[in-house]
C-alpha angles and dihedrals in degrees: 000000000000090000091052092049091051092050090049090051091048094049091045090052092050093047091043091054092052101036103033113018136327090233086080088059090050090053090049093047095050091046091050092048092051100041103028102210091203088076090067132069090235091054098046112113125251109275111270094023124100105209122182103193095191091052092049091050092046089053089048090053090051091049091049091051091052095048096041102034090125089063093052118093118208130128099192122043091210130027127195096273092049091050091051090049092052091050091047092053088048089055090051089058092041090053090068098067091032093052135047098300138276119315103197095186096054099028119129098177096105092043093051091048089055089048090053093051093050092047092049089052091047092056088058093051106038096066104136137055090245092056091044089054089048087061090050091050089050089055092047095050094045087046088057090050093050092043091054089048089054091049092053096037115140122238096261090067090064119084124179091000096305139088104264112151144026105041124103135353127326093276090057096045092118124060097241092055092046088050091051090051092050092046092051089056094058097082091046091049092050095049096044089049090056093045100038131089122245093283091050091048091054092050091048092046093051093043091047091051095052094038091053091047088050091054090052092050091051089057093200114169092197091054090048090056090046091053091050088053089048092052091050091050091045088061095041094047095039116144118257112263090011099074096102092050091048096048091047091049092049091049092052091047092049093049090049091049092049089052089057095050125096134205091263090060094052092044090058092045088058086071089073086084101101096194110140092240093055104034111125131214094264094053091043090053091052093051091049091048091051090050091050091048092053091048091048090050090050090054094043109028091173090053136258090256131269113299094017103099096088090045095057105028090090089067089061097040119005089198089067099047110155094005128133127238095244087216125091096208098045090048088052091047094049096045106028098029131220091312094056093045091049091053093047090052089047090055090050093048090046091052090057091042092054090053091047092052092045091062088065095045100052099059092099095051119100089220094047092128090062090053091048089056091050092049089049095051093046092053092053094043090052092050092049094048094044093050089048087052089064089069103032132035115258095159093113100022111122095215091061091063094044087055092049089050097049092084088055090050090050091047093052090047092052092046091054094048090047090051092049090050091049092051091050092049091049091051090047091056090051 
């Protein structure tokens, strides 16, 4: 029965995207990416059929855009962030002939191309504050689902005393990545709790509870550091006249989180101390991998080619054969070279610049306080995810590029609402 209900929901989402509005397809795509129905018996395809749910939903979004293009509001097909993304994906492909060949097993070129296409479609669909908030609610609800999954996870999902496998989509298949996803949700949860009605507050409270518990179960030291950086930025970037409310909210959330922790969590966090006498095998491996990545980049400044780091790291340190960099930027530097790293940093800087410029543009909007809150939450979410990326590799993680594109989505939404307000004011004068 559950399988039938899921198939009905999937078909309804696909038809809704094409017949009614492609935003429905976006909601379905994000939910599928986060939850990964293929992991469940009710989401497994009919025997003999190879079904890629994300691909079906992406096609449905494209179909919806074609059939409902008159409903979509966008002046420019590509904005600055989209252009940078397209160039970055081009550099990923270019790194193959410029590097040490094509590594089919570890390649992410096709995946990242699909990510680019979906993101470019999303920027044509998410063109209002209401639709942008719909995306945030989708993240919050799926976060609640994943948080509950983490809470009820069986023993086999725990490795080394922490939740490490089996929860979430393929990009969250390892505990550090799941922890980064949960941590990124915290600013969105906080802001939507403040903005939402009583029903929204209940959903945010429940989701926040399970998401925080999920972070604790993942026991990731890198994510712990990222959250501390996020808290610091939350105070520094706090909205004028809202600072007391923000600080009080953070204090309550921190006390609640501490209440959920256990001695095992704090014992693992003690490993953050990088003193030579106390450094553990995991931290030592990271430092050696970073050193190897820098040496590799020195030998191949234009990169060894996407997907080739694990293949060649053993030549620099046999002890690390087949290991990852555990650093998004060093992986980018080693594989995509200085040009790829420059462009990735440019996308990050541009994301913050868009948010900085938006603060000036929204002053005429009647709902400007809502936009200020969204700018605020995005800044913190970016900081958390970027700091987490210093300890794990987000270079080819789809969620990273959604997060970098959210400022562009918010900008297009604000532009449209500003244009509508201007038209109304012009008509009013006449």
